[in-house]
C-alpha positions as CSV (number, residue, x, y, z in Angstrom):
1,X,-9.9,126.0,-25.8
2,X,-12.0,124.2,-28.4
3,X,-11.5,124.9,-32.1
4,X,-14.7,126.1,-33.9
5,X,-14.8,124.6,-37.4
6,X,-16.2,128.1,-38.6
7,X,-13.0,129.9,-37.3
8,X,-11.5,128.1,-40.4
9,X,-13.5,130.2,-42.9
10,X,-12.4,133.2,-41.2
11,X,-8.6,131.9,-41.8
12,X,-9.4,131.0,-45.4
13,X,-11.0,134.1,-46.3
14,X,-8.2,136.4,-44.8
15,X,-5.7,134.0,-46.4
16,X,-7.4,134.7,-50.3
17,X,-8.3,138.2,-49.3
18,X,-4.8,139.3,-48.0
19,X,-6.5,141.0,-45.2
20,X,-9.2,141.0,-42.4
21,X,-11.2,143.8,-44.4
22,X,-11.0,141.9,-47.4
23,X,-12.4,138.8,-45.3
24,X,-14.9,140.9,-43.5
25,X,-16.6,141.9,-47.0
26,X,-16.5,138.4,-47.9
27,X,-18.0,137.0,-44.8
28,X,-20.2,140.0,-44.1
29,X,-19.1,140.6,-40.7
30,X,-16.9,143.2,-39.0
31,X,-13.2,143.6,-39.5
32,X,-12.7,143.4,-35.9
33,X,-14.5,140.0,-35.9
34,X,-12.4,138.5,-38.3
35,X,-9.1,139.5,-36.3
36,X,-10.6,138.1,-33.5
37,X,-11.4,134.9,-34.9
38,X,-7.9,134.5,-36.3
39,X,-6.3,135.3,-33.1
40,X,-8.3,132.6,-31.5
41,X,-7.4,129.7,-34.1
42,X,-3.8,130.9,-33.7
43,X,-3.8,130.4,-29.9
44,X,-5.6,127.3,-30.1
45,X,-2.8,125.5,-32.5
46,X,-0.1,127.5,-31.2
47,X,1.0,128.7,-34.4
48,X,1.4,132.0,-36.0
49,X,-0.6,131.8,-39.4
50,X,-0.1,135.6,-40.3
51,X,2.6,138.1,-40.5
52,X,0.7,141.4,-39.7
53,X,1.9,144.6,-41.5
54,X,0.4,147.8,-42.6
55,X,-0.6,146.4,-46.1
56,X,-2.6,143.4,-44.7
57,X,-2.2,139.8,-43.7
58,X,0.6,137.8,-45.2
59,X,0.9,133.9,-44.6
60,X,3.7,132.6,-42.6
61,X,5.2,129.3,-43.8
62,X,3.0,127.6,-41.3
63,X,0.1,129.3,-42.5
64,X,0.8,128.4,-46.2
65,X,1.0,124.8,-45.5
66,X,-2.2,124.9,-43.6
67,X,-4.1,126.8,-46.1
68,X,-4.9,123.8,-48.5
69,X,-6.2,121.7,-45.8
70,X,-8.4,124.6,-44.4
71,X,-9.8,125.2,-47.7
72,X,-10.5,121.3,-48.1
73,X,-12.6,121.3,-44.6
74,X,-14.5,124.6,-45.9
75,X,-15.6,123.1,-48.9
76,X,-16.5,119.7,-47.3
77,X,-18.9,121.5,-45.1
78,X,-20.3,123.5,-47.4
79,X,-20.6,120.5,-49.8
80,X,-22.4,118.9,-46.9
81,X,-24.8,121.7,-46.2
82,X,-25.5,121.9,-49.7
83,X,-27.5,118.7,-49.6
84,X,-30.2,120.6,-47.9
85,X,-32.1,123.3,-49.3
86,X,-31.6,125.7,-46.5
87,X,-27.8,125.2,-46.5
88,X,-27.3,125.6,-50.2
89,X,-25.0,128.9,-50.7
90,X,-26.0,131.0,-54.0
91,X,-23.3,130.2,-57.0
92,X,-21.1,133.4,-56.8
93,X,-17.4,134.3,-57.1
94,X,-15.1,135.2,-59.9
95,X,-14.8,132.8,-63.0
96,X,-11.9,133.5,-65.2
97,X,-12.1,131.4,-68.4
98,X,-9.1,130.9,-70.7
99,X,-9.3,129.7,-74.4
100,X,-8.2,130.5,-78.0
101,X,-9.7,133.4,-79.4
102,X,-11.9,131.7,-82.1
103,X,-13.6,129.2,-79.5
104,X,-14.1,132.4,-77.3
105,X,-16.1,134.1,-79.9
106,X,-17.9,131.0,-81.5
107,X,-18.6,128.9,-78.6
108,X,-17.6,130.1,-75.3
109,X,-18.9,133.8,-74.9
110,X,-22.3,132.8,-76.4
111,X,-22.4,129.9,-73.8
112,X,-21.8,132.4,-71.0
113,X,-24.3,134.8,-72.4
114,X,-27.1,131.9,-72.3
115,X,-26.5,131.3,-68.3
116,X,-25.2,134.8,-67.1
117,X,-28.8,135.7,-65.8
118,X,-28.9,132.4,-63.9
119,X,-26.1,133.4,-61.8
120,X,-26.0,137.1,-61.3
121,X,-23.4,136.8,-58.3
122,X,-20.7,135.0,-60.8
123,X,-18.4,137.5,-62.5
124,X,-17.2,136.2,-65.6
125,X,-14.0,137.2,-67.0
126,X,-12.5,135.8,-70.6
127,X,-9.0,135.6,-71.2
128,X,-7.8,134.7,-74.9
129,X,-4.5,133.2,-75.7
130,X,-2.3,131.5,-78.4
131,X,-2.9,127.8,-78.2
132,X,0.8,127.4,-77.9
133,X,1.1,130.0,-74.8
134,X,1.7,128.9,-71.0
135,X,-1.8,128.6,-69.6
136,X,-0.4,130.4,-66.4
137,X,-0.9,129.3,-62.9
138,X,-3.4,126.3,-62.7
139,X,-5.4,127.6,-59.5
140,X,-6.4,130.9,-61.1
141,X,-8.7,130.1,-64.0
142,X,-10.9,127.4,-65.7
143,X,-9.3,126.3,-69.1
144,X,-11.4,125.6,-72.1
145,X,-9.4,123.6,-74.7
146,X,-9.5,121.5,-77.7
147,X,-6.8,119.2,-76.7
148,X,-6.9,117.3,-73.3
149,X,-4.8,119.3,-70.7
150,X,-1.8,117.6,-69.2
151,X,-2.6,116.5,-65.6
152,X,-1.5,118.9,-62.8
153,X,-1.8,118.5,-59.2
154,X,-4.9,120.6,-57.9
155,X,-6.5,120.6,-61.3
156,X,-9.5,118.7,-62.2
157,X,-10.1,117.8,-66.0
158,X,-13.6,117.1,-67.4
159,X,-14.3,115.7,-71.1
160,X,-17.5,116.9,-72.7
161,X,-17.7,113.8,-74.8
162,X,-18.0,114.3,-78.5
163,X,-18.8,117.9,-78.1
164,X,-16.5,119.2,-81.0
165,X,-17.4,118.1,-84.6
166,X,-14.7,118.5,-87.4
167,X,-14.5,119.0,-91.2
168,X,-12.6,120.2,-93.8
169,X,-13.0,123.9,-94.5
170,X,-11.5,126.1,-97.3
171,X,-12.0,129.8,-98.8
172,X,-15.6,130.0,-100.6
173,X,-14.1,131.9,-103.6
174,X,-11.1,129.4,-104.2
175,X,-13.5,126.4,-104.0
176,X,-15.8,128.0,-106.4
177,X,-13.1,129.0,-108.8
178,X,-11.9,125.6,-108.8
179,X,-15.1,123.9,-109.4
180,X,-15.9,126.5,-112.4
181,X,-12.5,125.6,-113.9
182,X,-12.8,122.0,-113.9
183,X,-14.2,119.8,-116.7
184,X,-14.3,116.3,-117.8
185,X,-14.0,113.1,-115.9
186,X,-10.5,113.8,-114.4
187,X,-10.0,114.7,-111.1
188,X,-9.7,118.1,-110.0
189,X,-6.4,119.4,-108.7
190,X,-5.7,118.5,-105.0
191,X,-6.9,120.9,-102.2
192,X,-3.6,121.7,-100.2
193,X,-4.3,121.1,-96.7
194,X,-2.5,123.4,-94.4
195,X,-2.6,121.5,-91.0
196,X,-4.5,119.0,-89.0
197,X,-4.9,118.4,-85.3
198,X,-3.4,115.3,-83.6
199,X,-6.0,112.6,-83.3
200,X,-8.2,113.9,-86.3
201,X,-5.8,113.0,-89.2
202,X,-3.7,110.2,-88.1
203,X,-2.3,109.2,-91.7
204,X,-0.8,112.5,-92.4
205,X,2.9,113.5,-92.1
206,X,4.4,114.3,-88.7
207,X,5.5,117.6,-90.1
208,X,1.9,118.3,-91.1
209,X,0.3,118.2,-87.6
210,X,-1.5,120.8,-85.9
211,X,1.4,123.5,-86.1
212,X,-0.6,126.8,-85.9
213,X,-3.1,128.1,-83.5
214,X,-6.6,128.3,-84.3
215,X,-6.6,131.9,-85.1
216,X,-3.6,131.8,-87.4
217,X,-4.8,128.7,-89.3
218,X,-8.2,130.5,-89.9
219,X,-6.5,133.7,-91.2
220,X,-4.4,131.3,-93.5
221,X,-7.7,129.6,-94.9
222,X,-9.5,132.7,-95.5
223,X,-6.6,134.1,-97.3
224,X,-6.8,131.1,-99.8
225,X,-3.7,129.4,-98.8
226,X,-5.3,126.0,-98.7
227,X,-7.7,123.9,-96.8
228,X,-7.9,123.4,-93.0
229,X,-9.4,120.9,-90.7
230,X,-11.5,123.1,-88.2
231,X,-14.2,122.6,-85.8
232,X,-17.5,122.9,-87.6
233,X,-18.7,125.4,-85.1
234,X,-15.9,127.8,-86.0
235,X,-15.8,127.0,-90.0
236,X,-19.7,126.9,-90.6
237,X,-20.0,130.4,-88.6
238,X,-17.3,132.3,-91.0
239,X,-19.0,133.4,-94.2
240,X,-15.8,133.3,-96.1
241,X,-15.3,129.6,-95.4
242,X,-17.1,126.5,-97.1
243,X,-16.7,123.1,-96.3
244,X,-14.3,121.1,-98.8
245,X,-14.6,117.4,-99.6
246,X,-12.1,114.9,-98.3
247,X,-11.8,111.4,-99.3
248,X,-10.0,109.9,-96.4
249,X,-12.1,109.1,-93.6
250,X,-11.1,110.6,-90.2
251,X,-12.8,111.0,-86.7
252,X,-15.4,113.7,-86.9
253,X,-16.1,114.1,-83.2
254,X,-13.6,114.9,-80.4
255,X,-14.1,115.8,-76.9
256,X,-13.8,119.6,-75.5
257,X,-12.1,119.8,-72.2
258,X,-12.3,121.6,-69.3
259,X,-9.9,122.2,-66.5
260,X,-10.4,124.0,-63.2
261,X,-8.9,124.1,-59.8
262,X,-10.1,121.8,-57.3
263,X,-11.9,123.2,-54.2
264,X,-11.7,126.8,-55.7
265,X,-14.5,126.7,-58.0
266,X,-18.0,125.5,-57.2
267,X,-18.9,122.5,-58.7
268,X,-22.6,123.7,-59.7
269,X,-21.0,126.7,-61.9
270,X,-18.7,123.9,-63.9
271,X,-21.8,121.8,-64.3
272,X,-23.7,124.8,-65.7
273,X,-20.8,125.9,-67.8
274,X,-20.4,122.3,-69.3
275,X,-24.0,122.1,-70.1
276,X,-24.3,125.6,-71.7
277,X,-21.2,124.8,-73.9
278,X,-22.6,121.2,-75.0
279,X,-26.0,123.0,-75.9
280,X,-24.1,125.8,-77.8
281,X,-21.9,123.2,-79.8
282,X,-25.0,121.3,-80.6
283,X,-27.1,124.0,-81.6
284,X,-24.4,125.1,-84.0
285,X,-23.8,122.1,-85.6
286,X,-27.6,121.3,-86.0
287,X,-28.0,124.8,-87.6
288,X,-25.3,124.2,-89.9
289,X,-26.7,120.7,-90.9
290,X,-24.6,118.0,-92.8
291,X,-21.9,119.3,-95.5
292,X,-23.5,119.8,-98.8
293,X,-22.0,119.4,-101.9
294,X,-23.4,119.2,-105.6
295,X,-23.8,115.7,-106.7
296,X,-22.1,116.6,-109.9
297,X,-19.1,118.3,-108.0
298,X,-16.2,116.0,-108.1
299,X,-14.4,114.7,-104.5
300,X,-11.2,116.7,-104.7
301,X,-8.4,114.7,-102.9
302,X,-6.3,116.8,-100.2
303,X,-2.5,117.5,-100.8
304,X,-1.0,117.3,-97.3
305,X,1.3,120.2,-96.8
306,X,2.9,121.6,-93.4
307,X,1.7,124.9,-92.1
308,X,5.0,125.8,-90.8
């Protein structure tokens, strides 16, 4: 009995959905057709791929081993068909995005809103977490982060070059009071730098590195506890923060990082999301413009202090 490659689609759909019913809905065929196709592929390879039970289909050890290769076959064929207009499948499925709350609010959610209508069959889900939290299994989400993700098997990583601009921010009221109180030619009191991300301020002491998550760091800055190096799109969008001067030069642009499971997310969706993120970051920076300070205002040095 020859093996029809299309049978592999039925196997993958049942494995993902956990039942022939779920697979039939995805493939838009009858439940009986799915069951028949799975029986046929099992007979052809002389292996049991699923354990049948009342709650659905559960992969056997052999089925679990075969699933990754089967998914690769499906994706390769669909990529080939996508080269031709008639073979292109619509952008569809669920895309779960995991990122820090401040990035979700100022960057990711506006970017998704800009492209949502272009992909009506894509279900967008946002999950916010602390920067130090475990991101969870790598095969169920798309990560958006400021730091480069650690390489993991089965996960693709894309760098959006120079997408994030950085600047030093402090509480608006604190900076204003400091300038009003300063008089004469002496330098004003130093601004206490709460924390600085690795790769941005390489000259700071190790204990003053990026110790807190973005949300905690922004909250401390808004309370007037000191200055912080933040993404410009985040600081410029906060009415309580203002850019603060900084003498020491540092890299003002870094990459934004995307990580996503190989062969489980359509590349066209990732491409469009990446374009939207770059557009949002660029538009935000353009609206904010360059940092502005009065020409008479002195440039206050920074006093580095740990945020711990």
